C-alpha positions in Angstrom: -92.5 40.0 -90.4 -89.1 40.1 -88.7 -90.0 36.9 -86.8 -90.9 35.2 -90.2 -87.6 36.4 -91.6 -85.7 34.9 -88.6 -87.5 31.6 -89.1 -86.6 31.5 -92.8 -83.0 32.4 -92.1 -82.6 29.6 -89.5 -84.4 27.1 -91.9 -82.1 28.0 -94.8 -79.1 27.7 -92.5 -79.9 24.3 -91.2 -81.0 23.1 -94.6 -77.6 24.0 -96.0 -75.7 22.0 -93.3 -78.1 19.1 -92.5 -76.2 16.7 -94.7 -72.8 18.0 -93.7 -70.7 16.2 -91.1 -69.8 19.4 -89.3 -71.0 23.0 -89.4 -68.2 25.1 -90.8 -66.8 28.5 -90.0 -68.4 29.8 -93.2 -71.8 28.4 -92.1 -71.7 30.3 -88.9 -70.5 33.4 -90.6 -73.3 33.3 -93.2 -75.9 32.9 -90.5 -74.3 35.6 -88.3 -74.2 38.0 -91.3 -77.9 37.3 -91.8 -78.7 38.2 -88.2 -76.4 41.2 -88.4 -78.4 42.6 -91.4 -81.5 42.2 -89.3 -79.8 44.2 -86.6 -79.9 41.2 -84.2 -76.4 41.8 -82.9 -76.6 39.5 -80.0 -77.5 36.4 -82.1 -74.9 37.5 -84.7 -72.2 37.7 -82.1 -73.1 34.3 -80.6 -72.7 32.8 -84.1 -69.4 34.6 -84.8 -68.2 33.4 -81.4 -69.0 29.8 -82.4 -67.0 30.3 -85.7 -64.1 31.5 -83.6 -64.3 28.4 -81.5 -63.7 26.4 -84.7 -60.9 28.6 -86.0 -59.4 30.7 -83.2 -57.1 32.7 -85.4 -59.6 33.6 -88.2 -59.1 37.3 -88.8 -62.4 37.6 -90.8 -64.3 36.3 -87.8 -62.4 38.6 -85.5 -63.2 41.7 -87.6 -66.9 40.9 -87.6 -66.9 40.6 -83.8 -65.1 43.9 -83.6 -67.7 45.5 -85.8 -70.4 44.5 -83.3 -68.4 45.9 -80.3 -68.0 49.1 -82.2 -71.6 49.3 -83.2 -72.5 49.0 -79.5 -69.7 51.3 -78.5 -68.3 48.7 -76.1 -64.7 49.7 -76.5 -63.5 48.3 -73.2 -65.0 44.9 -74.1 -63.4 45.2 -77.6 -60.0 46.0 -76.1 -60.3 43.0 -73.7 -61.3 40.7 -76.6 -58.4 41.9 -78.8 -55.8 41.5 -76.0 -57.1 38.0 -75.3 -56.9 37.2 -79.0 -53.2 38.4 -79.0 -52.3 36.2 -76.0 -53.7 33.2 -77.8 -52.1 33.9 -81.1 -48.6 35.1 -80.3 -47.0 33.4 -83.3 -49.4 34.8 -85.9 -49.3 37.8 -88.1 -51.2 40.2 -85.9 -50.6 43.5 -87.7 -54.3 44.3 -88.0 -54.9 43.5 -84.4 -52.1 45.8 -83.3 -53.7 48.6 -85.4 -57.1 48.1 -83.9 -55.8 48.1 -80.4 -53.8 51.3 -81.1 -56.9 53.0 -82.6 -59.0 52.2 -79.5 -56.3 53.6 -77.2 -55.9 56.7 -79.4 -59.6 57.5 -80.2 -61.5 56.2 -77.2 -59.3 55.5 -74.2 -57.2 58.6 -74.9 -54.1 56.8 -73.9 -51.5 58.1 -76.3 -48.6 56.2 -74.8 -50.3 52.8 -75.4 -51.6 54.0 -78.8 -48.0 54.8 -79.9 -46.8 51.4 -78.6 -49.3 49.5 -80.7 -48.9 51.7 -83.8 -45.2 50.9 -83.7 -45.9 47.2 -83.3 -48.1 47.5 -86.4 -45.4 49.3 -88.4 -42.7 46.7 -87.3 -44.9 43.9 -88.6 -46.2 43.4 -92.1 -48.3 46.6 -91.6 -45.3 48.5 -92.9 -46.5 47.5 -96.4 -49.8 49.2 -96.1 -49.6 52.7 -97.6 -53.0 53.9 -96.3 -52.3 52.8 -92.8 -48.8 54.3 -92.9 -50.4 57.6 -93.9 -53.0 57.3 -91.1 -50.4 56.7 -88.4 -48.0 59.4 -89.8 -50.9 61.8 -89.6 -51.6 60.8 -86.0 -48.0 61.6 -85.1 -48.1 64.8 -87.1 -51.2 66.1 -85.4 -49.6 65.2 -82.0 -46.6 67.4 -83.0 -44.3 64.4 -83.1 -42.7 65.5 -86.4 -39.7 63.2 -86.3 -41.9 60.1 -85.7 -44.3 61.3 -88.4 -41.4 61.8 -90.9 -40.0 58.4 -90.2 -43.4 56.8 -90.6 -44.1 58.5 -93.9 -40.7 57.5 -95.2 -41.5 53.8 -94.5 -43.7 53.8 -97.6 -41.6 52.6 -100.6 -44.6 52.4 -103.0 -44.5 56.0 -104.2 -47.9 56.8 -102.6 -48.2 60.6 -103.1 -49.9 61.1 -99.7 -47.0 59.7 -97.9 -44.5 61.6 -100.0 -46.4 64.8 -99.3 -46.4 63.9 -95.6 -42.6 63.3 -95.7 -42.2 66.6 -97.5 -44.1 68.6 -94.9 -42.4 67.0 -91.9 -38.9 67.3 -93.5 -39.7 71.0 -93.9 -40.8 71.4 -90.3 -37.6 69.7 -89.1 -35.4 72.0 -91.2 -34.4 69.5 -93.9 -35.3 71.9 -96.7 -33.4 70.4 -99.6 -34.7 66.9 -98.9 -38.2 68.4 -98.4 -38.0 69.9 -101.9 -37.1 66.6 -103.4 -40.3 65.0 -102.0 -42.5 67.9 -103.0 -41.2 67.5 -106.6 -42.1 63.8 -106.4 -45.7 64.8 -105.4 -45.9 67.4 -108.2 -44.7 64.9 -110.8 -47.4 62.5 -109.7 -50.2 65.0 -109.0 -49.5 68.2 -111.0 -52.8 69.7 -110.0 -52.2 69.2 -106.3 -51.9 72.9 -105.3 -50.7 72.4 -101.7 -47.5 70.9 -103.0 -46.7 74.1 -104.9 -47.3 76.1 -101.7 -45.1 73.7 -99.7 -42.2 73.7 -102.1 -42.4 77.4 -102.4 -42.0 77.7 -98.6 -39.1 75.2 -98.6 -37.3 77.2 -101.2 -38.0 80.4 -99.3 -36.6 79.0 -96.1 -33.6 77.7 -98.0 -33.0 81.3 -99.3 -33.7 80.2 -102.9 -35.9 83.2 -103.6 -36.3 82.8 -107.4 -37.7 79.3 -107.0 -39.9 80.4 -104.1 -41.4 83.1 -106.3 -41.9 80.7 -109.1 -43.9 78.2 -107.1 -45.8 80.9 -105.1 -46.9 82.5 -108.4 -48.1 79.1 -109.6 -50.1 78.6 -106.4 -51.9 82.0 -106.6 -52.6 81.5 -110.3 -55.0 78.8 -109.1 -55.9 79.8 -105.6 -55.9 83.3 -104.1 -54.2 83.5 -100.7 -53.5 86.7 -98.8 -50.4 85.4 -97.0 -48.9 84.2 -100.3 -49.3 87.6 -101.8 -47.6 89.1 -98.7 -44.7 86.7 -99.0 -44.3 87.5 -102.7 -44.2 91.2 -102.0 -41.5 90.6 -99.4 -39.5 88.4 -101.7 -39.5 91.0 -104.5 -38.5 93.6 -102.0 -35.6 91.4 -100.9 -34.6 91.2 -104.5 -34.9 95.0 -104.8 -37.5 94.6 -107.6 -39.9 97.3 -106.5 -41.8 97.3 -109.8 -42.9 93.7 -109.4 -43.5 94.1 -105.7 -45.9 97.0 -106.5 -47.6 94.9 -109.2 -48.1 91.8 -107.1 -49.0 93.9 -104.1 -51.7 95.7 -106.0 -53.1 92.5 -107.3 -53.2 91.1 -103.8 -55.1 94.2 -102.6 -57.6 93.8 -105.4 -58.5 90.4 -103.9 -57.9 91.3 -100.2 -58.8 95.0 -99.9 -58.9 94.9 -96.1 -55.4 93.4 -95.8 -53.5 95.8 -93.4 -50.2 94.0 -94.0 -50.4 94.4 -97.8 -51.3 98.1 -97.4 -48.4 98.6 -95.0 -46.0 96.9 -97.4 -47.2 99.0 -100.3 -46.7 102.2 -98.3 -43.2 101.1 -97.6 -42.4 100.4 -101.2 -43.8 103.8 -102.4 -42.0 105.6 -99.6 -38.6 104.3 -100.8 
């Protein structure tokens, strides 16, 4: 059956181009796609290679070839192919190529230095207009504890994408820029009023900035939707700082109702009652 399908595919392909003066890139792509769907990756790649011979800078063709390398998990070959492509297309917009190379170094070659180098090349090209990729790279830096690089990456996005604004808010907070962090959390909350993590984050920023009333306000909003032992603990501590033992007892008891095994909440309650 597969053999019959292959014969039909080839017949249809050559029928479509028999009267044409030249076989086009699209012709090779269409036939390559047909082979790819049949899981005949070798034939598919051969046809994509022919398409690339006609148009050596065609990104669509390049991406299809990369997909075959990735399906076969031939990352060294993929990297060699991409670097060769770059050397032959130095004057082109290669932002997606930079991103692909960076990802191979980051995820498969485990070479962080090279990965960062190519992520930066991506960001310095037209890639800086791609909100999703900005978030992806910012997240890579954040997970690698490069908070300043992560912050600067998230702040590149000027589209108002809430994920990048949230990333900026977190990294600004981690770096001690609490007031600016609060501004970005507010932007997120305005866009996504049901995004609870923004309420937790802004509460922490207010707490770190010694604005305890606003910290309490946002922590209360957070636990009204999602119960969290640590947030209850922080609320009790904040009420104690404000010398409001009545509210400290109330919120502490509420916390113990949800987290009866919380030693820290029990210890705080004992401290309050002993005063």
